[in-house]
N, CA, C and O atoms as a Tinker XYZ file with bonds, in Angstrom:
   276  protein
     1  N    -33.567000    1.227000  -22.242000    73     2
     2  CA   -33.273000    1.591000  -20.814000    64     1     3
     3  C    -32.041000    1.379000  -20.796000    63     2     4     5
     4  O    -31.884000    0.208000  -20.453000    81     3
     5  N    -30.849000    1.986000  -21.022000    73     3     6
     6  CA   -29.868000    1.369000  -20.755000    64     5     7
     7  C    -29.311000    1.303000  -19.048000    63     6     8     9
     8  O    -29.915000    2.024000  -18.254000    81     7
     9  N    -28.566000    0.736000  -18.711000    73     7    10
    10  CA   -28.051000    0.597000  -17.100000    64     9    11
    11  C    -26.299000    0.665000  -17.513000    63    10    12    13
    12  O    -25.660000    0.230000  -18.471000    81    11
    13  N    -25.976000    1.324000  -16.452000    73    11    14
    14  CA   -24.199000    1.724000  -16.268000    64    13    15
    15  C    -23.525000    0.578000  -15.843000    63    14    16    17
    16  O    -24.083000   -0.304000  -15.190000    81    15
    17  N    -22.450000    0.550000  -16.154000    73    15    18
    18  CA   -21.844000   -0.537000  -15.453000    64    17    19
    19  C    -21.157000   -0.232000  -13.771000    63    18    20    21
    20  O    -20.425000    0.724000  -14.028000    81    19
    21  N    -21.087000   -0.340000  -13.151000    73    19    22
    22  CA   -20.913000   -0.241000  -11.291000    64    21    23
    23  C    -19.309000   -0.979000  -12.543000    63    22    24    25
    24  O    -19.796000   -1.579000  -13.501000    81    23
    25  N    -18.238000   -0.969000  -12.563000    73    23    26
    26  CA   -17.097000   -1.154000  -12.263000    64    25    27
    27  C    -16.158000   -0.940000  -11.887000    63    26    28    29
    28  O    -15.382000   -1.159000  -12.817000    81    27
    29  N    -15.565000   -0.586000  -10.959000    73    27    30
    30  CA   -14.146000    0.296000  -11.037000    64    29    31
    31  C    -12.921000   -0.156000  -11.444000    63    30    32    33
    32  O    -12.346000   -1.231000  -11.618000    81    31
    33  N    -12.714000    1.001000  -11.537000    73    31    34
    34  CA   -11.094000    1.060000  -12.944000    64    33    35
    35  C    -10.059000    0.200000  -11.434000    63    34    36    37
    36  O    -10.149000    0.359000  -10.217000    81    35
    37  N     -9.014000   -0.824000  -12.411000    73    35    38
    38  CA    -8.175000   -1.999000  -11.554000    64    37    39
    39  C     -7.458000   -0.587000  -10.228000    63    38    40    41
    40  O     -7.775000    0.587000  -10.035000    81    39
    41  N     -6.594000   -1.349000   -9.699000    73    39    42
    42  CA    -5.659000   -0.838000   -8.472000    64    41    43
    43  C     -4.973000   -1.020000   -8.557000    63    42    44    45
    44  O     -4.852000   -2.172000   -8.142000    81    43
    45  N     -3.728000   -0.507000   -9.033000    73    43    46
    46  CA    -2.535000   -1.402000   -8.944000    64    45    47
    47  C     -1.951000   -1.256000   -7.591000    63    46    48    49
    48  O     -1.874000   -0.145000   -7.067000    81    47
    49  N     -1.642000   -2.056000   -7.154000    73    47    50
    50  CA    -1.279000   -3.200000   -5.546000    64    49    51
    51  C      0.006000   -3.910000   -5.806000    63    50    52    53
    52  O      0.314000   -4.697000   -6.701000    81    51
    53  N      0.709000   -3.409000   -4.749000    73    51    54
    54  CA     2.796000   -3.972000   -4.443000    64    53    55
    55  C      2.485000   -5.054000   -3.260000    63    54    56    57
    56  O      2.204000   -4.966000   -2.065000    81    55
    57  N      2.665000   -6.064000   -4.141000    73    55    58
    58  CA     3.035000   -7.064000   -2.482000    64    57    59
    59  C      4.152000   -6.727000   -1.707000    63    58    60    61
    60  O      4.746000   -5.670000   -1.921000    81    59
    61  N      4.468000   -7.425000   -0.923000    73    59    62
    62  CA     6.152000   -6.647000    0.313000    64    61    63
    63  C      6.472000   -6.397000   -0.317000    63    62    64    65
    64  O      6.520000   -5.178000   -0.483000    81    63
    65  N      7.233000   -7.635000   -1.709000    73    63    66
    66  CA     8.963000   -7.411000   -1.691000    64    65    67
    67  C      9.052000   -7.069000   -2.609000    63    66    68    69
    68  O     10.215000   -6.904000   -2.979000    81    67
    69  N      7.697000   -6.649000   -3.828000    73    67    70
    70  CA     7.660000   -5.127000   -4.126000    64    69    71
    71  C      7.908000   -3.946000   -3.290000    63    70    72    73
    72  O      9.080000   -3.889000   -2.919000    81    71
    73  N      7.358000   -3.241000   -2.990000    73    71    74
    74  CA     7.899000   -2.523000   -1.971000    64    73    75
    75  C      8.393000   -2.193000   -1.171000    63    74    76    77
    76  O      8.416000   -1.049000   -0.718000    81    75
    77  N      9.158000   -3.564000   -0.624000    73    75    78
    78  CA     9.600000   -3.241000   -0.187000    64    77    79
    79  C     11.214000   -2.384000   -0.643000    63    78    80    81
    80  O     11.912000   -1.452000   -0.243000    81    79
    81  N     11.192000   -3.473000   -1.783000    73    79    82
    82  CA    11.910000   -2.246000   -3.485000    64    81    83
    83  C     12.481000   -1.515000   -3.415000    63    82    84    85
    84  O     13.666000   -1.354000   -3.122000    81    83
    85  N     11.210000   -0.558000   -3.850000    73    83    86
    86  CA    10.502000    0.603000   -4.203000    64    85    87
    87  C     11.252000    1.544000   -3.303000    63    86    88    89
    88  O     11.771000    2.573000   -3.734000    81    87
    89  N     11.327000    0.975000   -1.376000    73    87    90
    90  CA    11.572000    1.282000   -0.448000    64    89    91
    91  C     13.088000    1.521000   -0.054000    63    90    92    93
    92  O     13.634000    2.381000    0.638000    81    91
    93  N     13.575000    0.386000   -0.790000    73    91    94
    94  CA    14.977000    0.149000   -0.260000    64    93    95
    95  C     14.905000   -0.195000    1.749000    63    94    96    97
    96  O     15.372000    0.393000    2.725000    81    95
    97  N     13.937000   -1.623000    1.523000    73    95    98
    98  CA    14.075000   -1.382000    2.528000    64    97    99
    99  C     13.331000   -3.172000    3.078000    63    98   100   101
   100  O     12.683000   -3.855000    2.285000    81    99
   101  N     13.530000   -3.472000    4.062000    73    99   102
   102  CA    13.186000   -5.248000    4.507000    64   101   103
   103  C     12.029000   -5.216000    4.452000    63   102   104   105
   104  O     11.168000   -4.359000    4.645000    81   103
   105  N     12.070000   -7.058000    3.940000    73   103   106
   106  CA    10.109000   -6.728000    4.005000    64   105   107
   107  C      9.517000   -6.929000    5.452000    63   106   108   109
   108  O      8.457000   -6.571000    5.967000    81   107
   109  N     11.158000   -7.998000    6.145000    73   107   110
   110  CA    10.497000   -7.761000    7.256000    64   109   111
   111  C     10.318000   -6.353000    8.398000    63   110   112   113
   112  O      9.832000   -6.457000    9.524000    81   111
   113  N     10.785000   -5.199000    7.844000    73   111   114
   114  CA    10.430000   -3.578000    7.846000    64   113   115
   115  C      8.959000   -3.033000    7.787000    63   114   116   117
   116  O      8.344000   -2.193000    8.443000    81   115
   117  N      8.648000   -3.850000    6.740000    73   115   118
   118  CA     6.672000   -3.491000    6.445000    64   117   119
   119  C      5.805000   -4.221000    7.463000    63   118   120   121
   120  O      4.836000   -3.697000    8.013000    81   119
   121  N      6.224000   -5.475000    7.675000    73   119   122
   122  CA     5.678000   -6.262000    8.663000    64   121   123
   123  C      5.305000   -5.862000   10.096000    63   122   124   125
   124  O      4.149000   -5.719000   10.497000    81   123
   125  N      6.454000   -5.693000   10.842000    73   123   126
   126  CA     6.412000   -4.600000   11.772000    64   125   127
   127  C      5.790000   -3.353000   11.566000    63   126   128   129
   128  O      5.044000   -2.873000   12.419000    81   127
   129  N      6.077000   -2.707000   10.334000    73   127   130
   130  CA     4.817000   -1.583000   10.772000    64   129   131
   131  C      3.848000   -2.317000   10.520000    63   130   132   133
   132  O      3.102000   -1.386000   10.215000    81   131
   133  N      3.282000   -3.114000   10.399000    73   131   134
   134  CA     1.355000   -3.776000   10.191000    64   133   135
   135  C      1.028000   -3.985000   11.669000    63   134   136   137
   136  O      0.123000   -3.402000   12.265000    81   135
   137  N      1.890000   -4.909000   12.207000    73   135   138
   138  CA     1.719000   -5.158000   13.607000    64   137   139
   139  C      1.980000   -3.614000   14.581000    63   138   140   141
   140  O      1.579000   -3.465000   15.735000    81   139
   141  N      2.654000   -2.698000   13.866000    73   139   142
   142  CA     2.233000   -1.834000   15.244000    64   141   143
   143  C      1.906000   -0.427000   14.437000    63   142   144   145
   144  O      2.123000    0.776000   14.585000    81   143
   145  N      1.169000   -1.419000   13.376000    73   143   146
   146  CA    -0.232000   -0.226000   12.296000    64   145   147
   147  C      0.875000    1.265000   12.804000    63   146   148   149
   148  O      0.866000    1.911000   13.851000    81   147
   149  N      1.672000    1.393000   11.664000    73   147   150
   150  CA     2.087000    2.903000   11.442000    64   149   151
   151  C      2.782000    2.760000    9.983000    63   150   152   153
   152  O      3.269000    3.806000    9.555000    81   151
   153  N      2.921000    1.357000    8.978000    73   151   154
   154  CA     3.185000    1.902000    7.720000    64   153   155
   155  C      1.692000    2.311000    7.076000    63   154   156   157
   156  O      0.630000    2.674000    7.582000    81   155
   157  N      2.167000    2.059000    5.646000    73   155   158
   158  CA     0.410000    2.917000    5.360000    64   157   159
   159  C     -0.222000    1.293000    4.942000    63   158   160   161
   160  O      0.149000    0.120000    4.902000    81   159
   161  N     -1.620000    2.284000    4.634000    73   159   162
   162  CA    -2.715000    0.826000    4.943000    64   161   163
   163  C     -2.751000    0.019000    3.878000    63   162   164   165
   164  O     -2.633000    0.710000    2.866000    81   163
   165  N     -2.880000   -1.335000    3.578000    73   163   166
   166  CA    -2.987000   -2.421000    3.249000    64   165   167
   167  C     -3.870000   -3.309000    3.423000    63   166   168   169
   168  O     -4.303000   -3.674000    4.516000    81   167
   169  N     -4.364000   -3.932000    1.776000    73   167   170
   170  CA    -5.608000   -5.263000    2.498000    64   169   171
   171  C     -5.113000   -6.319000    2.745000    63   170   172   173
   172  O     -3.950000   -6.422000    3.136000    81   171
   173  N     -5.791000   -7.164000    2.590000    73   171   174
   174  CA    -5.508000   -9.144000    3.621000    64   173   175
   175  C     -6.260000   -9.664000    2.215000    63   174   176   177
   176  O     -7.489000   -9.722000    2.187000    81   175
   177  N     -5.418000  -10.055000    1.001000    73   175   178
   178  CA    -6.573000  -10.308000    0.891000    64   177   179
   179  C     -6.839000  -12.372000    1.329000    63   178   180   181
   180  O     -5.707000  -12.842000    1.453000    81   179
   181  N     -7.647000  -13.205000    1.492000    73   179   182
   182  CA    -8.047000  -14.638000    1.626000    64   181   183
   183  C     -7.449000  -14.826000    3.380000    63   182   184   185
   184  O     -7.237000  -15.935000    3.872000    81   183
   185  N     -7.280000  -13.707000    4.021000    73   183   186
   186  CA    -6.757000  -14.210000    5.857000    64   185   187
   187  C     -4.938000  -14.295000    5.510000    63   186   188   189
   188  O     -4.255000  -14.944000    6.302000    81   187
   189  N     -4.164000  -13.516000    4.143000    73   187   190
   190  CA    -2.611000  -13.982000    3.864000    64   189   191
   191  C     -1.755000  -13.216000    3.230000    63   190   192   193
   192  O     -0.686000  -12.783000    3.659000    81   191
   193  N     -2.652000  -12.915000    1.328000    73   191   194
   194  CA    -1.755000  -11.707000    0.777000    64   193   195
   195  C     -2.463000  -10.333000    0.818000    63   194   196   197
   196  O     -3.568000   -9.858000    0.555000    81   195
   197  N     -1.082000   -9.884000    1.351000    73   195   198
   198  CA    -1.142000   -8.093000    1.905000    64   197   199
   199  C     -0.753000   -8.150000    0.318000    63   198   200   201
   200  O     -0.153000   -8.907000   -0.445000    81   199
   201  N     -1.490000   -6.822000    0.270000    73   199   202
   202  CA    -1.257000   -5.678000   -0.913000    64   201   203
   203  C     -1.144000   -4.500000   -0.013000    63   202   204   205
   204  O     -1.288000   -4.470000    1.209000    81   203
   205  N     -0.665000   -2.868000   -1.404000    73   203   206
   206  CA    -0.688000   -2.543000   -0.797000    64   205   207
   207  C     -0.612000   -1.676000   -2.152000    63   206   208   209
   208  O      0.086000   -1.713000   -3.165000    81   207
   209  N     -1.781000   -0.795000   -1.626000    73   207   210
   210  CA    -2.650000   -0.003000   -3.113000    64   209   211
   211  C     -1.545000    1.367000   -3.057000    63   210   212   213
   212  O     -1.092000    2.101000   -2.179000    81   211
   213  N     -1.372000    1.173000   -5.060000    73   211   214
   214  CA    -0.433000    2.728000   -4.688000    64   213   215
   215  C     -0.306000    3.739000   -4.898000    63   214   216   217
   216  O      0.687000    4.404000   -5.195000    81   215
   217  N     -2.300000    4.193000   -4.633000    73   215   218
   218  CA    -2.727000    5.644000   -3.856000    64   217   219
   219  C     -1.958000    4.954000   -2.135000    63   218   220   221
   220  O     -1.450000    5.835000   -1.442000    81   219
   221  N     -1.920000    3.848000   -1.695000    73   219   222
   222  CA    -1.812000    4.164000    0.176000    64   221   223
   223  C     -0.533000    4.450000    0.451000    63   222   224   225
   224  O     -0.296000    5.115000    1.459000    81   223
   225  N      0.432000    4.047000   -0.314000    73   223   226
   226  CA     1.780000    4.551000   -1.276000    64   225   227
   227  C      1.899000    5.457000   -0.918000    63   226   228   229
   228  O      2.123000    5.857000    0.224000    81   227
   229  N      1.699000    6.227000   -2.349000    73   227   230
   230  CA     1.360000    7.909000   -2.350000    64   229   231
   231  C      1.198000    8.336000   -0.852000    63   230   232   233
   232  O      1.828000    9.200000   -0.242000    81   231
   233  N      0.624000    7.865000   -0.601000    73   231   234
   234  CA    -0.286000    9.180000    0.327000    64   233   235
   235  C      0.847000    8.496000    1.933000    63   234   236   237
   236  O      1.057000    8.982000    3.045000    81   235
   237  N      1.151000    7.657000    1.492000    73   235   238
   238  CA     2.147000    7.458000    2.866000    64   237   239
   239  C      3.563000    8.269000    2.899000    63   238   240   241
   240  O      4.134000    8.689000    3.905000    81   239
   241  N      4.001000    8.386000    1.482000    73   239   242
   242  CA     4.908000    8.564000    0.594000    64   241   243
   243  C      4.900000   10.453000    1.325000    63   242   244   245
   244  O      5.736000   11.085000    1.970000    81   243
   245  N      3.990000   10.676000    0.977000    73   243   246
   246  CA     3.732000   12.133000    0.799000    64   245   247
   247  C      3.743000   12.577000    2.415000    63   246   248   249
   248  O      4.652000   13.367000    2.673000    81   247
   249  N      3.021000   12.264000    3.377000    73   247   250
   250  CA     2.552000   12.176000    4.773000    64   249   251
   251  C      4.177000   12.141000    5.738000    63   250   252   253
   252  O      4.252000   12.788000    6.782000    81   251
   253  N      5.492000   11.243000    5.178000    73   251   254
   254  CA     6.374000   10.938000    6.034000    64   253   255
   255  C      6.897000   11.873000    4.987000    63   254   256   257
   256  O      7.478000   11.053000    4.276000    81   255
   257  N      7.093000   13.074000    4.389000    73   255   258
   258  CA     7.874000   13.704000    3.719000    64   257   259
   259  C      9.010000   14.566000    4.736000    63   258   260   261
   260  O      8.944000   14.176000    5.902000    81   259
   261  N      9.768000   15.379000    4.556000    73   259   262
   262  CA    10.181000   16.623000    5.250000    64   261   263
   263  C     10.680000   17.006000    4.550000    63   262   264   265
   264  O     11.008000   16.562000    3.450000    81   263
   265  N     11.000000   18.698000    5.436000    73   263   266
   266  CA    11.448000   20.033000    5.381000    64   265   267
   267  C     12.473000   19.452000    6.302000    63   266   268   269
   268  O     12.204000   18.652000    7.198000    81   267
   269  N     13.598000   19.883000    6.039000    73   267   270
   270  CA    15.004000   20.058000    6.480000    64   269   271
   271  C     15.346000   22.051000    6.303000    63   270   272   273
   272  O     15.384000   22.471000    5.146000    81   271
   273  N     15.465000   22.625000    6.949000    73   271   274
   274  CA    16.628000   24.134000    7.132000    64   273   275
   275  C     17.509000   23.749000    7.385000    63   274   276
   276  O     18.475000   24.488000    7.576000    81   275
């Protein structure tokens, strides 16, 4: 009988500096968004290391799109 491995695919994650650079904003802005719960979803590792999964970043970017007519 074969057993099936249940390994998840690795997830690309951004740290604060990387995401701030991608969006050309300050790290402080990301910190404020987390405090106000208005920014993208994030993961907090070991109680202090903040990471933003790629899919959460993409979802936030898509939700933030505005059409100007």
